[in-house]
N, C-alpha and C positions, 0 to 999 in steps of 0.2 A: 793981478795973477801971478800966485807962482805955479813955477813948473810941478815943484815938488811939494806934498804937504808940510804944512808946518810943525817944528813938535809941540808936543802938549806943553799946556801950561804950565805945567812943574816936570820941567826933565827929571828930577831924583825918582818921580811917580812912573812916567815912563822906562826910565832904567829898573826899576824894582819887578818891573812887570814881562820885563824883556826878552830874561832865558836866555841869553847870550850864549856863544860860544866863547873857548879861551880866549885872551890876549886883551887888550886896550878895550874898553867896556864900550866907550861912547863914540869910540868908531863903527861898533856894530848895531847900535843906536841909529844912527844919521844912516845907515847903507838902508835901515827901512823906508827912509824917503825916498828911496831909490826903489823899491819894491812897490812901494802904493802908489806911485803916479800911474795910474790904471789910465788916464786918457791918455799921456804921454807915450805909453809904454804900445796901447794899441795903434798909435797913427805912426809911432818909427816901426811896430809889425807891418803893418799892411802900407806904408808909403815910403818913398824914398824921403832921404835926409835930405832939406832943403839946405843951404848957406844961411838964410838968417835964420832959421829954428837953432842950427847949429849954433851961430854965435847967442842966441840965448841960454840953449842948456847948458854951454859952456861958464857963460856971468853965473848961472844957479848952481851949480858945480863949484864955484868959487865960493858965494856964501854959504853954500853946506861946509864947505874948507876952515873957513874963516870963525862958523858957526862952531865947529868940533876943536878948532884950536881954545875956543873960548871958555866951553866945557871943560877940556882938560885940564884949563890954567884952576878954575874954579873946584874944581871937583876931581881932583886927580888920584883917584883908584886903583887900585890892585882889578886883576879879573876876576869879575863875578861869574863867568860861566865856568862849565866842569868838562864839556864836551867839545870834540875838536868840529871847526868849520867845515862846512860841506861845499864842496867845489861849486857850487852857485852863491854860495856867501864868500866865498874867496875872492871869487870873480869881482863881486859885487863891492866888494873892499878896495881890490885893485883900481877901480872906476871912480871911486872917492876920493882917494889918496890922490890918485894926478892922471885921472883917463879922461877921453876925450869925446865928444858928442858919438862918435861914428861909433867908440869902444862901447860909450852905454847903448848904441843900439844894437852892436853884435851880442852884449850881455842878454837884453829882450829876446834876441834870437834866438839863441843858446839856452835859456834857461826860461824866458816866460816872466811872468809878472805876481804879485803879490801871493795871494794864497798858492797860485799852482807852483812856483819856483821852491815852494815848501812844503807839500803836501802830495800824496800817491792817490788817496783815494776820496770822491767827494760823495754829496747826495744833492740830488739837485730836485728843492720843492718850490718850485715858483723862482725860488735864487739859488743861487750857487752856495754852499756849505762844506767846508774843507771836514774831513773825517780824521781826526788828532791821532787815535788809536784805531786804523783798521786793522780785520780779522784777519790772523796772520796765516791761514788756511795755506795748504801744501799740498802739491799732488803724492807726493809720498804718503801723504795721512790716508787718503785714501783707497778703498778695497772694493776691486769688481770695477767693470765696464770698461778695461783696456783699450779697447778698441776704440771706446766713443772717446774717451780723452788725448788719444794719439791724435784723430781727426781734429778734435778744437785745439789741441795745440799745434800742431801743423798750420792752420788756416790762422791761428794769431799770429804765429813764425813769419808766416808771408804775407801780411800784412804789417807787421812791426819794420819788416824789408821793404816796404815801399808798395808791394803790390798788390792788384785790385782785392778787393775780399767781399763778401757777400753776406747778408744777415744772417745771422744764428739761432735756431731755437733747438735749444734742451728739452726733452720730454719728455716726461715718465711719470712714474709713480713718485708720490709723498716720497720725504727723508730714503730718495737713493741716490744723494750726494750731488743734482745738478747745478743748484745753489753756490754749493761749495766748490765747487770746478772752475767758476766761473771767478770768486773768490782769489782762490790760489792763483787765477790768470795774474791776479798783482803782487801778489809776491813772488812769484818766479820770472815776472818779465818786467816788473818798475825799475829794473837798475839799464833795461835797453830802452825806456820814457814811452812803458805802456801805463796809463791814467785809468784809473775806475771810475763813473759816474753813475751810481744807482739814482734812476730818473723814479718817483712816485707818480705813482697811475695818475694824479691830478693835474701832474703837469705836466702830460702827454699836449697840453692846448699850446703850452709853451716850447716847443719844440723848435720853429724857427730861429727864435730868438738865442735859445741854447744852441744850436747850432754855428747862428754866426757868432757867439762865445768862443766856440771851440778853435773854430777853423783857424785862424791865424797864430795859433799857439802851439810851440815847435816843440807836443809832445803826441801820441797816439791814443786817443779816447776811446774803451768800449766804455759805449750805451749800455748799464745793464737795468733790464725788464726781468723785476721780479713773479716771479705765480703770477704772470699774465693770464687775464681771462676777459671777455667782456660779456654782458649782458646783451641782449637783441639789438636792444634800442641804444646802446650806449655809445654818444655821440664822439669818446675817445677811439672808437677803432677805427671812423676814419682817420683822426688824426695819423696814427700808427701806418695806417693802409698808404696814406701820402710818404710817409718817408719811407717806407719800403720800397713803393715803387717811384718815386719821383713824383714832384710836383712843381710848381715855380718856383720854392725855394729849391736847391741842391744840396744833397748830403756829400759834404766835405771829405776828403781823399783820407782825413786824419781823424775820423771816424767809422767805429765800427757797432753796429747792435748786436747784441747778445741777450736773447728775450731765455727766463723759464718758463714754463709749463705742464700745469696736469692734466692738461687738454689739450688734445691733439689737433684741435679744429678755432680753439681758444673762444668760441662764441658757447653761450649757455644756452642752450637750444634745449625747449619745451614744443611737445606735441603740437599746444596753440600756437606755436609761431608757424608753422608750418600750413601753406595756401591747401586750398580746397585742391583736389587732385583732377575734378572736372571745372573747374575757373577757367572762361576762355582767356582772359589776361594773362600773358606771360609773365610781367613785371614783376611780380611778386616772385614767383621762384626765380627768377633772375635776381632779386636781392638775396634770398634766401642762399642761394649756387654762389653769390660776392662772398656773402659772411661763412658760409665753411670751407672757402677757399683763402682764406687771411693766412694761415700757418704756409700756404704752398708759396707765398711772395718771400719766405724765409731760404734762401739758395740751400743751406747748409742747415738740415735737421738731423739732430742725432737723439738715438731713444733710449731711454735707462728704461728697461722692461722691473718690474719687481722684486725685489730678495726672495730668494729661496730660503729654507731651513737651514741648508749646509752653508749658503754666503752669509747669512746672520750668524752663524756661530764663527765664521772665518773671521767675520771682523769684531766679532768680540775678540778674540783670540789677538787679533792686531793690535788693537787698543790696549789690553791688559800688556801685552806685550811677552805673552808666553802662551803654551799647550794648555788647553784645557782640560784638567783633570775634570772628574765623572761628577763630582758636588756643583762645580762653577757650571758645570754644561745644563745641568737643569735645571740652576738655579736659574741661568740664560734665559732657559725654554719657557718655565714658568712665568718670566716677566713678559715677554714676549708673549706670550701666548693669554695674557690676563687681558687683552685687548688693545693692547699695541701693535701689534704683528712684526713681521721679520723687514726692517730697515735698517740699514748704517744708523737711522738718527737713534733708532733702537738699542740699534749695540753701544751707541756713546752713552745714552741717558742707563744704561745697565752698567757700565763700567764707571759713572761717575759716582753709582750710588755704594759700587766695590771699593769706593777712595782712589780711586785713581784718576788725573785730569788729564784725560784725554785731549788729542788737537782736534784733529775733524776727520775722523774714519769715515767715510761715507759711502763707498763704493768702487775695485780695480782688477777682477779679473773675469768677468765676463764680457764676451765678444764675440 
């Protein structure tokens, strides 16, 4: 058994696909062996380093250095990369070139491992996938809802400082900027260690496994549940309820749940779901109230009311970067009144048709 994964059968193929930073290319290729020793990394993140394991790690590091010398001699290439190395990559290089087992443990505790050391956004669809090019949404792109956005940012900043945080629900009209605000958290706070994980609806059943995966990592994770809504008999309702209220498994302190929804109670209710008001058995009424109260389990609920005409026109002007002349104003109104309605999303679509490439202007004055 090797603690670090072996090189590809064709080292040249691995180098070709590595996209390393500037510098001696083979050293960067072998640094990947450190990042993707996931079993070892998780052990060093959750357990003390024992003397025997330390000896084993240092033997394997010596083997990697020997491999590096052979590759440099056989394929003496110049730089393959055009970018500067990140702090995590520089730290891994120091460990590879002469670090100890304890320094490898410190590397994992500072930067994590694998995809978590190299990405800031992820998609969880029963397994974790990195998002190489996440949406660069920014708070400065938003128009409207200044009070709501300030409350969201203050709460997340406290979370990043290690304070206890409660789950957050952004509730309101379609196109008002709820999802953009969540994605802007990653853009704003990733340098401070925030990571964004969008959890797809079918993966709510895997929440215990997801929390166990994230708990030992040295980052603060926002679990992003977009456009949350359940039917009255949806079993995922109970999974989310357990996450928000606490269950046998504990939500780790480095995880914050942030959800968006167009529905205040999160459950699609029909009149047929309501019990007979004359029924003597109260259990059915208790079940209904339990479902309607799901939103109450979010400790912070921020409401985004619909855009009106003035705010819509303000958003259009903000995206276009200029005051609206009368012709543009009338064209923007016609565009919205053709069935799209007044919203930040409509404003962005109108600006795109006008030939402007907007950021994500969706929502920052109303409060």
